C-alpha angles and dihedrals in degrees: 000000000000090000090053092050090047092053092047091049092053092047092057096035101053100065091041091058093048088069101029092064091063094040089055091051096045094048093047093050090045094056093040092056099037095050091048094255089302094176091061100030094055098028095114090045092052090052090052093046091051093051094043093052089067089064104036128071121210095165115142086164123053091213098056123095128230127258090250092050090052087049094053092041089056088043090049092061094038096047102065143087090337089067095051113017095025093053091048090052092049093050095043094047103029101028131235090307090071088075091062090055091048088055092046097050090046095052094051093034088062085075093050089049090051091051098047095044093047089053091048091055092044096053099035123127139200119250125213090275096052095256119140112239128185148126139129096317087058099046091043091053096044102029100041097023092229107130094172091058090050089054092048090053093047091053092048094049092048091053093043104044103018095049118005101037091046088052087054092051092050091046092056094048089052090048091050092050090047092054093044091055093051100254102116133107112354093354097070111161126214088215089063089076087072094035094060091056089055091051088049093052092046092053092049092050093049096045098045101074093046093046094048089049090067133222097316091060089044091056095051094049090047092050090058099036107042102058093046097050094041092053095046092051093044092052091051091050090046091054091052093048094050094048089051096037094132090063096052095091089051093051090049090050090049093050094047096042094048094045091073101041115115110242106152114234102186146351127238132083097317104006095084093063093051114089122223092246091050093049095048095041092052093042097050093037090057092045089053104039098027090207107168093003094106099236106104093052089071089063093039092057093056092066124099103227132154095232130030092224091057092068089040089060093046092050089048087056089056090063090054093050093046099049111015093045113021100030091046090054090058093045091054094046089055099041094044089055091059089210120157111237092234111167094330118116133202114315093016092063092053090048091052091048092050090048090055091057103040110014140260094310087071089078092063094038094054092044088058094046092043088053090054092046095046095039091054088048090052092057092038089052092050090053089060092046094048091057091055095045089056091046087060097040128352098210124135093215093052090048093052091048088053092049089056090049091052089054089050090057091048087057095046092049091055094058101034129095119266100242094052099057095040094052090046087053092052091055095050093043092054092049091053094045095051092054095042099043094050090046096051090047090054089047095045095114089067091050088054091050092053093045093049094046093049092046093048090052092050090050092051089057100259105143095197111033117214120207119225112187093193087080088066111052095177089053093046090057090058100046112083100204138058094235095115099041107117 
């Protein structure tokens, strides 16, 4: 039955991705140009705003989360298996050139991330407990007046992030543990059939109390966990790059040369002109940084900020950190090792590459780091899904049933085969991205209003712009809350 499902998933997913690659590029370029390259122009400002938000407190409502907490909650979901296992899959299948396309889609995707997260802030609402809620489902319903499409997005996100993506995170943790205990590749162990069930049970027990604590607890855990794990992994990567500094020009040449070789990725109307490296780089890049996918706006909307564009810029920065910094570290660890992929898949390839640089202890080290990455992604993914479950029906019983279902998929992912869960993730990711990208394009005039208003206040000398929706009557008619009335 699993094989049948797998074949059906690929049959639907392949033609969707033929077109999605180009839509991602076109939308990213569109917002980059039309906002005046906002992701580069205000990059330094976004870094300052993100750091300052750790120390300041805008909270009118005790249940809201800070801008920095929203940033790290989004980063908790972004920085996960895509940065370690996903990059390894991209390089092993698409070649070194896939790294270039990951960089490319991230840099233009920063503008898409700015657009979607600014819209999420603009159209956010307060729930009965005083929490801010928002995301694509909310701005589709209010901005476009298409409630049915908002429901379709909410359902696709719940399936993607609440279930399938969490199965991927759990799967990668299990793969890392399998490799660390010496049961990967040719050394497969019969005893691992029991071991993976133990890993699955452990993950479920660890995830349950955080998931049942809701988004506020998720934000607090992410605020503690994400910076620590990122710094430790980056320091290890920096050590490897410095000790192999003479090979860096060769690796860059390899990436750039391979990026433009023609290795057909697919058939169809557009698939034949997409190289394997381009397809894998953009697929794994989107999985990792989520720019334009419509996921991070759910965390962005939960923050209490004085201007929607402020959080848009901070979430845009998250795309840069995820792909240009963290994904690049993994890519260089693998390419500097000069290991053939052989029969290793995903995380196990990264572990083998790291071991070739620093010794056998790297297997355990990366298993621990990967656990932190993937575990933070499980709870970050849940935060996105919770927002959309409540969009559909704000009922405590339904929410608790969903939480149990999430834990069931964590268990399933731990014991499933690698290709099955990743290909299911690609299908769900494409579905979400189609709905969200078309929606933010149709709502682009509101993005441009926010970007222009924010930039004008900065130019006038205001260090922390404040948005007053009363200056924009057309916009006020669309927004269904009084949050931005000043």
